Structures are given as C-alpha cells and as structure tokens.
N, C-alpha and C positions, 0 to 999 in steps of 0.2 A: 041506251047510250048515256055515257056520262056527260056531265056538263062541260067537262074539259074539251070534249071533242067538238063542241060548237062555239068555242071561244073565237073571238074576232082575231084574225091574224094580225091586224094592224095594232092590236093591243100588246103584242109581244115585243120585247126590246130588240131593236135592230142594231147590228154592228155599225159603229160610226165609221165613216170613210175617212181615211187619212188625207189631210189637206195637201194639195200639191205644193211642192216647194217653190218659192219665188225664183225667178230667173236669176242665175249667177250666184245663188246661195247654196253652199254644200250642206246637206242635211246632217245633223249630228248623229254620230254612231250610237246605237243603243248601248247602254252600259251592260258589261258582261256580269252575269249574275254569279259566276264562279269565283270572282275576286272580292275579297273583303275590303272594306274601307281602310285606308292607310297602308296598303300593300307596298306603295312606292317607298315609304319610309323604312319598312322592313328590309327591302332589297338594298337600300342604301346602307343601312346598318350592317347587313351581312357583308357587303362589299368592303366597307371600312374595316370590319373585323378581320376579314381575309387579308387586306393590305397590311394591317398591323402584324398579323401572324407571319406573313411573308417577309416583312422587314426584320422582325425578330430572328427568323430563321436565317436570313441573309447575314445579319450581324453576327450570329453564333458561328456560322461557317467562316465568315471573315476572320473572327478571332481565332478559330481553330487553325486556319491556314497560316496566319501570322505566327502562331506558336510553333507550328511545324517548321516554318522557314527559319525562325529564330533558333530552334533546336538544331537544325541542319547546319546553320552558320557556326554555332557554338561547337558542334561536333567536328566540323571541318577545321576550325582553329585549333581545337585540342589535338586532332590528328597531325596538323602541321607542325606542332611543337613536340609531339611525343612519338610520332610514327617512326619506326625503326625496328631493328631486329631485337626484340625483347625476349627472345627465345631462352627459356630456362636451361641452365647448364645440365646436361644429363648426368646421371649417376654413373660412375665408372670412368675409366680413362678414355680420352678422345684426342684427336688431332684438331688444333685450332686453325681456321683458314681466314686469311685476310686478302682481299683482292684489290689490285690497282688496275683500272681499265681506262684507257684513253689518255689524253694529254695531262701532264702534270703541271698544274697551275694553281694560283691562289684560291680559286673557287672551283667547286665541282668535286667529283668523286676521287680525283687524283691529288687533291690538296693535302698539305700536312695537317690541316685542321680536321680532316676527315680520317686520314690514314692512321695518324699517331694515336688517337683515342682507341681505335679498333685494335691496334697492336698492344697497347697497354692492357686492355681488357683480356686479350687472348693470352698474354703471358701471365697475367695475374690469376687467371682461372685455376682453381685448385686441381681440377681433374684433367687439365690439358697437359700432355707430356711432350708436345712439340708444336711448332708453329710453321705453317706453310704460307708464304707470301706469293700469291699468284699474280704475275705481272703480264699485262698486254698493253704496252705503251710505246709510242714513238719518241717519247721524251717530253721536254718542256722546260720549266723554270729551274735554274740551278739552285736558287734559294730554297724552293720547296723540296727539291730532291735532296739538298744538303741537310735540311732539317729532319727529314725522314731517316736519312743515313745516320745522322748523329743519334737519333732516338733508338734505332736498332742496335747501335754500338753500346748505348747505355743499358738497354734491356738485356743484352747478352751478358754484361757484367753483373747485373742484378740477379739474373736467373741463369747461372752457369750450367745447370743441369737440364735446361730446356732449350734444345736447338731450334734454329730457324733456318728453313730451306726455301729458296726461291724456285718456283716452277714457272717456266715460260712456255706459252702456247704459240702464238703467232709472232710476237715481236717484243724484244726488250732492248731498246736502243737509247743511246745518249742518256738523258735524264733517268730513264728506266733502269739502265745499267748502272748508273751512279748509285741508285738505291740498292740494286741487287748485289753490288760489290761488298756490302756490309754483312751479307748472310754467311752462314757456315758453309753452305754448298749451293750450287746453281744447277738445276736440272732443266734440260731443254728437249725439244723434238729435233730430229736431224735436219728438218727443213725450217726451223725457226730462224728469225733474223736477230743477230746479236751484235752488240758493239757500238759503233759510231761514237767513239770517244773523241769528241770535238765540241767546239762552241761556235755559234753563229749569231750574227746580228743583221737582220734584214730590214728593209724599209723601202720607201719610194721617194723619188725626187721629182718635183713638179715645176721646176724653174723654167725648163724649155717650153713646156706647155703653156705656162703663164705668159711667157713672152709672145707666143703665137696668138694667144687670146687677148693680149693687151691688158693683162691683169697685173696690178702693182701690189707687191707685198709691203705692207706698212707694219713693221715690227720694231717696237721700242724695247730696249733691254738696258739693264744696269749690270754690267759685268761682261767682260770680253767674250766669254764662251757661253753665255746664257742661252744663246740660240743653237747650242750644240745638238746636231742631228735633227734640226728642224727641216721637215721635208719641203718647205716652201722657200728655203734659203739655200744659196750655193754652199757646197761643202768645201771647207778650206783644207789644205794639206795638213795643217797643224792639228785640226780636229780629227781628221782621218787617222793620223798617226797615234793620237791619244786613244781613239777607240780601238785600234788594233792592239795597242799595249794592254788595254783592259781585257780584251778577249784572250790574249796570251796568258795573262795572270789567272783568269778563271780556268783556262785549259790546264794549266799546271796544277791547280787545285784538284781538278778532275783526275789527272794522271796520278797524283799522290794518293787519292782515295782508292783508285783501282789497284795500285801497287800494294798499298797497305792491306786491302781486303783480300786480294788473291795470293799475296806472299810468293812463296817459291813455286806455286803451281803455275804462275804466269810465265809463259815463254815469249819474252819480248822480241819483237822484230822491228825494223824501221817503219813498218806499216801499222803496228799495233795501235798507236795513238794518233793515227792520221785522219781519223773520222770515217774510215771504211766500215762497212757492215759485212758480217760473215754469217754463213749458215750455221745451224746448230752443230753439225758434225765438224765443221772447221773450227768453231769456237771451242769445242772439247779438245781438239788437237792443239790449239794455241794456248790452252789453259784459261780461257775466258769462262768456261763452264766445266762442270765436273762429270756429267753423264747425262743419260736419257731417262726421262720419267714424266709421269703425269701426277696430278694431285692424288688420285687413288693409289697409284703404285708407290709413291713416296710415303703416303700414310701407312700403307699396308706393309711394305717391305723394308723401309728405312726407319720410320718412327715406331712401327709395330703397334699402331693403333688405327684400326680400319674406320672407326666411327669418326666422321668429319663434321665439325660444327662451324658454321660460317659466322664470323664475328664482324664481317664487313658492315660498315654503316651505310644504310640505304638512303636514297634521296627522299626528302620529306614531301608531304602532299602539296604544300604551297609551291615548291619549285616545279613539281610535275605539272601542276595546273598552269603556272605562268608560262612554262615552255610550250604546253599544249596549245595555248591561245596566242603564242607568238610574241609575248612580251619580252622574252629573252633575246629576240632578234636584234632590237636596237642596242641593247646592252652588249651583245656580241660584236656588233659593228664598231661600237665605241672602244671595246676592249681590243679589237684588232688594230685599230689606229693607235691606241695608247701603247700596246705591247710591241709594235713594229720596231721600236728602237731599243728594246730590252734584250740583253743576251739570252740566248736559248740553247739548251742542251738537246738538240734534235737534228 
C-alpha cells in the first residue's frame, strides 16, 4: 500500500461553507464570467453610434422629400403657365377647329381673351385651309361676343381664301348667335336651338324684405343716379326708363350685326328679332342658318380637308385645381351679384 492511502483525512483541504447572509440583506449576484470588463461602455457607444446613423438617415430622407416637393411645386407652376394645346401643326392640309362652350363672359373658355388668340392661330396656320368655329352656348356678355365678332370680321378680310364656318350642336343662342353671324356659313342639327336675338338685364330687389326685417339701407352717393340699379334701393321710374333705353340700343346693335352677317339669306319676320328661339330646321327655313352638318361632315364635304386640328385654348392647371377645391365658388357668387345688373345676350 502506498503512503497516500494512509493519509489522515483531516489533513485534506475541506471546502469552506458559505456564510449565511444576514437577515434583510440581499446577497450580491456572482459576476458573470462571459462578460468582459467595460461592456457597459461598449453598449452605450454602439447605441450612440446607431442613433447618429439613424439621425443622419432621417436627415437625408427629409432633404430628399423636400427636394421632391419643391420639384413638384415648380413643375405645377410651370404647367399652370404653359399648359395648353401645343400640338405641332401636321404636315399637309387640315381643318382648324376652335370651340366655344358655355357662357360667353369675361373669364372662362367663352371669353374673348381665350377665343380670339385661338382664332388668330387657326387662321395663321400655314397648312389650315379652313376654320370651323364650334359653338354650344346659351349666350352671355354682349361686349365679349362683340369683340369676337369683330375679330372674325377682321380675319376674314386678312385671309380671304380661308373660310370660317360655324357648327352648332346643342345651342347657339343670343350672344352665341351674335358671334355666329360673322361666319361665312352656319351649320346646325335639325334639333339645335338657334336665335334668341334679344337683350335682357335681370336682378333682384330686396326693399320689401328689408322693410319686413326692419333693415335700414344707409347709402350715401354723390350724383343723382349713382345708386342706379342698386338692389337694396327702390327703383325709380326715371332709372327704369333709362335702363330700357340702354337695352334697346344694345338690341339694335345686335340686329344690325345679324343683318350684316346674314345679308340676303335672312328672311325677316316680325318675330325674327323678338328674342324667340327656333329649332335648327326652322332656323334654316328663316335664313338664320345655312344647312345641316357636323364638324366632321363640314371638314370632309365643305372644306375638303378631313384632318381636323383643335386650336382651342384649354384651361390651365391652376384654374382646374382651384375649381376642384371649390375656391371658384365664392368668386362665382360674387360674379353673380356683380353681373346681375349687366346687360346679357341670353
């Protein structure tokens, strides 16, 4: 037997017992051997670095979106000022088309400021051999209609070999017909509504309602007739007579334009200039129109140029956006109140 087998057991080192913790004292947790000293600092540095990278990325995306929004705004403004028919004129002969749709007034698609430049471009086009003015209008301002009529008369003299024909689909009444009378010929559908050679001035009077509500109108003027046609003041017989005389004068101007434009084709009757509206078939019979036709048939059979190029100026982007969001509503209400006392060809 080796000496090791007879060693005293008490001489071997015994494991020391862990002392019991004192009452109310939480024993410290043993340190984990898998973490290196200073690991808390490493974690904080990584978090800080991640935050910096995240902030930089957010800043880059912010700059990117700002640039995109700015480009969209610039593009929108550019479209607002340049949007329109920039269609290149085709090679070869064609029929030029200009359209008047809706009320003829100082603003909108029926204004002289929109229609006249389109007519000028249509006549000036080297390859256009004729112009069709397509009208769908109940009428409107005698001033705007007169300006367009005068421009058509001027263009016919400047381009004597280039005819202009009016094509009516639904309606060509009052101010619309004032314009149409300047054309070489007028083509309609048998069910179109034509005529209404007359003038009106409408409005409202609120004096009775104001009396019932106890509202007092306080209007100060310098000039006997400065409150002429004021809807909140009583209408005097003198002012009514003056307004009627003014309407008669504009009506005579309208009659003269129709007589000059239609010439011997016009078969006058006591009802011709009474403000009545006729169907297309009756208008042909009375000499207010020349025949039946559409844009395509007139281009093909009369002008002899089937290709039709539209020179109508379109509404720009800003106007469409404003109308879409209802900004034009308030302006429309104001325009209605302001134009209620203005003579109208409708």
